Structure formats: C-alpha cells, structure tokens
N, C-alpha and C positions, 0 to 999 in steps of 0.2 A: 203335505198341505192339501186341504180340500180344494182350494182354488186351482192349483196346478194340475191336480189329478182330473178334475172335471173339465178343465180347458182341453186337456189332451183327449178325453173321452168325446167331447163335443166335436172337436176337429175330426176325429175318427168317424163319427156319424156323418159329418158333412162330406168328407172324401168318399166314403162308401156309397153315398147317394149321388155321386158325380159332381159335387160342388167343389171344384179344385182351384179355380182361378182366384187370385188374391182379392180382386175387387168383389167377386161373388161371395167369398167367405166373409169379407167385411160387411157386405150388405145383409147377409144371412144373420150374422151376429147382432147387427143393429135391429133387424126386424124382430128377432127373438127376444131381445132386451125390451123393446117397446111393447111387444105382446105380453111379456111377463108383467109389466107394469099395468097394462090395461086389465089383465086378469086380477091383479092385486087390488086395484081401486074399485073394481066392480063389486057392488054391494049385494049381488045375488049370484046364483050359479051361472057360470060363464058358458054360454051356448053358441051354436053356430051363427045365430043372428047377431050376437055380440061380435063374433069374429068377422063376419062379413062387413059390418059397420066399421070395425077397426081397420080392416084391410083397405077399404075405400079411402078412409082418412089418411092412412099411412102413405098410400100411393100419391096422394096430393101433396105430401110434405117431404117424402124421401124418394130416392131413385132406387128401384129394384125391378129386375126383369121378371116377366111372367114365367120364363123358364125356371128361374131360381125358386119362385114361389111354388110352382108345380112340383119341383123336386122336394121342397120342404113339406108340402101338403100330402103328397102321395108317394112318399119314400118307402123303400124296402126296409130302411132302418129309421123309423120315425122318431123325431125329437118331441113332437107334440102329436096328439091323437084326437080324432073325432069319434065320440062314442055314439054309434048309430041307434043304440037302444033308448038313450035318454036325451040325445042331442047336445051333450056337454062337450067342451073342448078343454083338454088338460095336457100338461107336459107329461111325457112318458115316464120320467123319473122326477120325484120331488126335489132332489138335490140339484138337478139341472135347472129347475125352476128357481131355486134359491140362488144359484150362480148368476143367472141373468138378471134377477131382481136386484141382487147385490150390486151388479155391474151398473145398472141404470140409476139406482139410488145413490151410488157413490158420486154421481154427477149432479143430482138434483135434490139431495136430502136437505131438509130444512131443520132448524133448531127444534121445532115442534115434533118433527119426525124422530129426531134423536131422543127426545124426552119420551116419546111414545114407545119406541123400541126398547129402550132401557127399562121403562116401567113394566113392560110386558115380556121381559127376557125369560121368564119362567115358561113361556110358550115356545115350543120347538121352532116354529116358523120364524119368530122374531130373533131367537138366539142365532140361528144359522144365517139369517139375513145380515146380522151384524158381522159375523165372521167373514162373509163374502164381501161386504162393503169394505172392510179393512183390507181384504186381499186386493181389491181393485183400486183403492186409494188410501193414502196415509191420512185419514181424517182425524186430526188432532182433537177437534171438539168432541167427537164421538168417544174417542179413547179416554179423554179427561172426564167425561160424564160417567163412563163405566168405572173409572178409578174412584171418583168421588162417591158413587153409590156403593162401591165395594167397601170403602172406608166407613160409610155410615151404617151399613147393615150390622146389627148386633154390636153397635159401638159401646153399649153399656156392659158388654161381656169382656172380661179380661182374657188375654191370650194365654193359652196353655203353656206351662213351663216344663212339662214332662218329668217333674220330680216324682219320686216314688209314691208320695202320699196322694198324688193325682191319678197315677196310672194303675195302682194296685188293684182296685176293684174292676177296672176295665179289663185287665189281663186275667184275673182270677174268676170273675163272674160270667164272662162270656167265652164262647168257643171261638177265640180269635184265630183267623186263618193263619196257617204257618207262613203264608206269603209275607206277612208283615214282620215276622220275627226271624226269618231265615236270611241267608246270605246268597240267594240265587242271583243270577244275572238279571239285568233290567228286562231283557227280552222274555226270559222265562216268567218273571213276575207279571209282565203285561199279558202274556197268554193266560196265566191263571186268573188275572183280574177279569179278562173278557169272559172266560168260562163262568166265573162267579156271577157276573152281571147277566149273562144269558140264562143262568139258572133262575134268577129272580124274574126275568121277563117271561119265562115259561109258566111260572106260577101266576103272575098277575096281569099278563098282557090283555086278556079279554075283559076282565073286570075293572082293572084300575084305569083303563083308558076312558071309562065312563065318568070318571070323577070330573066335576066342573072346576072352573078356574079358581074358585074360592078355596077349594081344598088344597090346591097347589101353591096358591099365592100367599106364601109365608116367608118370613125373613130367612130362615135357614135354607130353604129351597132356592130362593132368589140369590142368596149369597153364594151357594155352590155353583149356580149358573153364571153369575158374574165372574167368579174366579175361573170357571172353565173357559169362558170367552177370552179372558185376559191370558190364560195359559196358551190358548191357540194363537193369539196375537204374538206372544213372546216367542213361541216355538217357530212361527213362520215368518215373522217380520222384524225380529230383533236386530237384524243387520241394517234396517231402514231407519232406526231411531238412534239418537245420541245416547251416550252412556247414562246420564242422569235420568232420562225418560225410561230406559230399560230397568234401571234400579227402582224407579218409582212403581213401575208395573209389577216387578217382582215383590217388592215390599207389600203391595196391596194384596197380592195372591197369598203370600205367607201369612200376613196378619189375619186375613179372612179365614183361612184354614185353621189357624191356631185358635181362633175364637170358637169355631165350630167344634173343634176337638175338645175344648174346655167344657162345652155343653155336653158332649158325649160322655166325658169322664164323670161329670156331675150326675148325669142320668144313671150311669152304670153303678153308682153307689147304692142305688135302690135295687135290692135283690128281686123285688116284685115287678121290675120294669117290664120284663118280657111278658109276664102274665097280663099286665095292664095293657100293653100294646095289642096283644092277641085278642083280648076281650073288646078293645076299642075297634079293632078291625072287623070282628064279628058283628058288632053293633052297627057299624057303617053299612055293611052289606044287608043287614036286617032292615035298616032304615030305607034302603033302596029296593026292598022286596026281593032280596036274593039271599041265598044261604051259603055258608062255607063251613066245612067241618073243622073240628078242633085240630085235627092233625094237619090239615092243609093250612089253616091259619098259623099254627105254630111253625110250620116249615117255612112259610112266607116270611114271618117275622125274623126267624133265625138267619135266613139268607139276606134279608134287607139289612139287618144289623151288620152283617159281614161287609156288605157293599158300602154302607155308610162309613163303617170303621176304616175301610181301605181308602175310600174317597176323601176322608178327612185327614188322612195321614200326610 
C-alpha cells in the first residue's frame, strides 16, 4: 500500500532528524499536512516568501515548538527543501507531498473537489491524491463518484466476450507478449510487466511528457486511470467495506477493462493499425517541431501496444 509505505518512510525521516516524542511527531505531521495544502492552493511557484507567511499564520493557529520547526527546516534528512538557486520550496519526494495532501484533503474535501479530482484523474497528481485520500479516510462519496464515472466511460462499447472471433486478429496480428499466454506465477508476470513498462518509458519519457492535457484527456486513458484507482482501493481497503460495495467496485473494474479490451480487439482487425499509429506519432512530433526516426517510432508503437494489451487484460 502506498499509504502504509510512505507513512513508515516519513516516520523514519522524523526519527532520524531527532523528532521522537509522540506530541512532536503529531505536530510535525500536522504542520507538513497544512504546508502541502498551502502549496497545492498556491496559484504560482511556491517560494520562501510564501513559506514565511504560511509559518506565521500556522503558529497563530496551531501549537508547534521552534525546536521542531528547526529540525524540519534544517534536517540532515529533509522532508521539504529550500532551493537557494530559485527560492522555491518543495517536498523532497513528490509522493510524500501526495501523502500529506491526501491526508489533509481527507478531512476537508468538498463535493466540488471530488468532481474536480475525478474529472482530472488522467493527471498523475490528481490520481495519486485520490489514492491517498482513500488511504486516510473511507470517503464513500469519492468512491461512488469514481465508480459512476467508471461505468459511464465508453458506456456505448460492449464488453469483450473473449470468443475466438474477437481474439483471433489480436493474437495473430500482434506480437503478443508471452506473459499474457503463459502460466507463470503472478510475481513473475508482474516483474515482466514492469520491465515492459520501463521499456516504453525509455523510448518516450522525454518527448511524451511534453504532451498537453488535451492529448491525454480521452475516454480510454481516463477509463484506465479510473480502474487503476479502483484497483488500488480494492487491493488496500477491501477489508474496510462491506461485501456488496467490494463487489460493486470489482464489477466496475472488470466492466471497464472488458470494454477497453473490446476496442483493442476491434482495432487489431485492421492489419494497417501499426502503420497508422506509427505515422500518427511521427506527425505529432513533426507538428511540435521535433523529429523521430521510422525505427524509433515503430519500436515505440510495438512496445506501447504490448503495454496496452497487458493493461487491458
């Protein structure tokens, strides 16, 4: 679980920095939670001036000793850091930022916030904020909103049946990874999946991160992210919900993945699909005044298809 792992990591940071008393740990956790929210709502780059203003206001509203603040600010193992070059203030690790932001939003999230996070779930920050909110609280409204959106995405697409007439072209036209067709253990399959995803990241990390939100903001991508969040919830919090709610979450995940698979099967009926995507990718880079070779584009598309094929399984 992301939540439990990062809680242990944060406690380790605090203890190594000499913050060991229970009341000091509690004060530190609250301070860092409020700081994460102040950074989140800031509409510009968060600077030391923002931080000084935040600290003054915080000390007027909460109890925290100067000793604890000094240990947080000048620690050997910093949780947040001052960048002396540009004056910015950031958390040392983005997932620690997500942890604290999820913690404080679990207490003060509004219906408008829920709608905003779900609408923008295709952006990494909002996806992980949701995961950490659920870790910190069993927010039924948030879960039900995710389930509803998962049901509505691609709702006009029928679910895949996996009959031979659907899967024949998928299996024969593409170089399907053996991981999908073999009988290896779950752990072996997960290792292979991670390696496959890393391969794609190596090819596209620098270029694809420049894509704007509109390029990512499509139903298939959102559907995959919605089901990914529900999968995390099911994996980490299934013991906290009654059986009907667990079944509802599971049904939403399965239905979403089957609809995506059906689209993949339909696309793979066209033998020119790979060529079409490759040319589209080259046009995208050309439009953004960049170039990509035929070989690199083809390699990216092949790896992307493998990852999508596995992810939709």
